[in-house]
C-alpha positions as CSV (number, residue, x, y, z in Angstrom):
1,M,-24.5,77.4,70.0
2,N,-20.9,76.7,69.1
3,D,-18.5,76.5,72.1
4,T,-15.4,77.1,70.1
5,N,-13.7,80.5,70.2
6,P,-13.8,82.3,66.9
7,T,-10.0,82.8,67.1
8,D,-9.4,79.0,67.5
9,P,-8.1,77.5,64.2
10,T,-10.4,75.2,62.2
11,K,-9.4,71.7,61.3
12,L,-8.2,72.8,57.9
13,E,-6.1,75.6,59.4
14,R,-4.6,73.2,61.9
15,L,-3.8,70.7,59.1
16,A,-2.2,73.5,57.1
17,A,-0.1,74.5,60.1
18,L,0.9,70.9,60.7
19,L,2.0,70.5,57.0
20,R,4.0,73.7,57.2
21,D,5.6,72.6,60.5
22,D,6.6,69.4,58.8
23,G,8.1,71.3,55.9
24,I,5.7,69.6,53.4
25,D,4.3,71.4,50.3
26,A,0.8,69.9,50.0
27,E,0.4,71.3,46.5
28,K,3.2,69.1,45.2
29,M,1.7,65.9,46.7
30,D,-0.8,63.7,44.9
31,A,-4.1,62.6,46.5
32,G,-2.5,59.2,47.6
33,Q,0.4,60.9,49.3
34,I,-1.9,63.3,51.1
35,A,-4.2,60.5,52.2
36,Q,-1.2,58.6,53.6
37,Y,0.1,61.6,55.4
38,L,-3.3,62.2,57.0
39,K,-3.5,58.5,58.0
40,D,0.0,58.6,59.5
41,H,-0.9,61.6,61.6
42,K,-4.3,60.3,62.6
43,V,-6.2,63.2,61.0
44,D,-9.9,62.2,60.4
45,M,-11.2,64.1,57.4
46,S,-14.4,62.0,56.9
47,G,-16.6,64.7,58.5
48,S,-15.1,67.4,56.3
49,Q,-15.4,65.2,53.2
50,K,-19.1,64.6,53.9
51,R,-19.7,68.3,54.4
52,F,-17.7,69.1,51.2
53,G,-19.7,66.5,49.3
54,A,-23.0,67.9,50.6
55,V,-21.9,71.5,49.6
56,L,-20.8,70.3,46.2
57,K,-24.1,68.4,45.7
58,K,-26.1,71.5,46.7
59,A,-24.0,73.7,44.3
60,K,-24.6,71.3,41.4
61,A,-28.3,71.2,42.2
62,R,-28.5,75.0,42.3
63,Q,-26.6,75.2,39.0
64,S,-29.0,72.7,37.4
65,L,-32.0,74.6,38.7
66,E,-30.5,77.9,37.3
67,S,-29.9,76.2,33.9
68,A,-33.4,74.8,33.8
69,R,-34.8,78.2,34.7
70,E,-32.8,79.9,31.9
71,R,-34.0,77.2,29.4
72,R,-37.6,77.7,30.6
73,L,-37.3,81.5,30.2
74,K,-35.9,81.1,26.7
75,A,-38.7,78.7,25.8
76,V,-41.3,81.2,27.1
77,E,-39.7,84.0,25.1
78,K,-39.6,81.9,22.0
79,A,-43.3,80.8,22.5
80,K,-44.3,84.5,23.0
81,A,-42.5,85.4,19.8
82,V,-44.1,82.5,17.9
83,L,-47.5,83.4,19.2
84,S,-47.2,87.1,18.4
85,C,-46.1,86.2,14.8
86,G,-48.7,83.4,14.8
87,L,-51.6,85.6,15.7
88,G,-51.1,87.7,12.6
89,A,-50.6,84.5,10.5
90,A,-53.7,83.0,12.0
91,D,-55.7,86.0,10.9
92,T,-54.3,85.8,7.4
93,V,-55.1,82.0,7.3
94,R,-58.6,82.7,8.6
95,E,-59.2,85.3,5.8
96,K,-57.8,82.9,3.2
97,V,-60.0,80.0,4.3
98,R,-63.0,82.3,4.4
99,A,-62.4,83.3,0.8
100,M,-61.8,79.7,-0.2
101,I,-65.2,78.7,1.4
102,K,-66.9,81.6,-0.4
103,N,-65.3,80.4,-3.7
104,L,-66.4,76.8,-3.0
105,G,-69.9,78.1,-2.4
106,Q,-70.2,79.2,-6.0
107,H,-69.5,75.7,-7.2
108,D,-70.8,73.4,-4.4
109,P,-73.0,75.3,-1.9
110,D,-73.7,72.1,0.2
111,Q,-70.0,71.3,0.7
112,A,-69.3,75.0,1.3
113,Q,-71.9,75.0,4.1
114,V,-70.2,72.0,5.8
115,Y,-66.8,73.8,5.7
116,A,-68.4,77.0,6.9
117,R,-69.7,75.2,10.0
118,E,-66.3,73.8,10.7
119,F,-64.7,77.2,10.1
120,E,-66.9,78.8,12.8
121,K,-65.5,76.6,15.5
122,A,-62.0,76.1,14.1
123,T,-58.9,76.5,16.2
124,P,-55.7,77.8,14.6
125,E,-54.6,74.1,14.0
126,D,-58.0,73.3,12.5
127,L,-57.7,76.3,10.2
128,A,-54.5,74.9,8.8
129,V,-56.2,71.6,8.1
130,L,-59.2,73.4,6.5
131,E,-56.8,75.3,4.3
132,E,-55.1,72.2,3.2
133,D,-58.5,70.5,2.4
134,L,-59.8,73.5,0.6
135,T,-56.6,73.8,-1.4
136,L,-56.9,70.2,-2.5
137,L,-60.5,70.7,-3.4
138,E,-59.5,73.7,-5.5
139,M,-56.8,71.7,-7.2
140,E,-59.2,68.9,-8.0
141,A,-61.8,71.3,-9.3
142,S,-59.2,73.0,-11.5
143,E,-58.0,69.7,-12.9
144,D,-61.6,68.7,-13.6
145,D,-62.1,71.9,-15.4
146,K,-59.0,71.4,-17.5
147,G,-60.1,67.8,-18.3
148,D,-63.5,69.0,-19.3
149,S,-62.1,71.7,-21.6
150,Q,-59.7,69.3,-23.2
151,N,-62.3,66.6,-23.8
152,P,-65.4,68.4,-24.9
153,G,-68.2,66.0,-24.9
């Protein structure tokens, strides 16, 4: 328990009273003048400075945690928005890839079967790769068809 009476002035209050008694306006003094004044009057502020430093450090840590929490919440909201949009997009990509595999099956059933197996176990990222591969195959096939029609053998 604290043995001091709640009506007893704190060190800071005593210092303020001492400054007023001396007729000094502490707000007009710079840090060096205040330090010299405290030294001249043998006022030890090291304990108060340590406590203030600890309080300041704790406040900065709390502010940093709050900032990190806000960033995390924003990231979660952004991820939820992307996922909600992405789920519809994934279904669209899935349908597109399915149609591309079906189309490939008309020209090259063996290769279409390989892609169909990959399609069954594909993640959304895999679907994007499958779509790219199948698009390239379609482009190659269309170029081959154009080449064959231009150079009838």
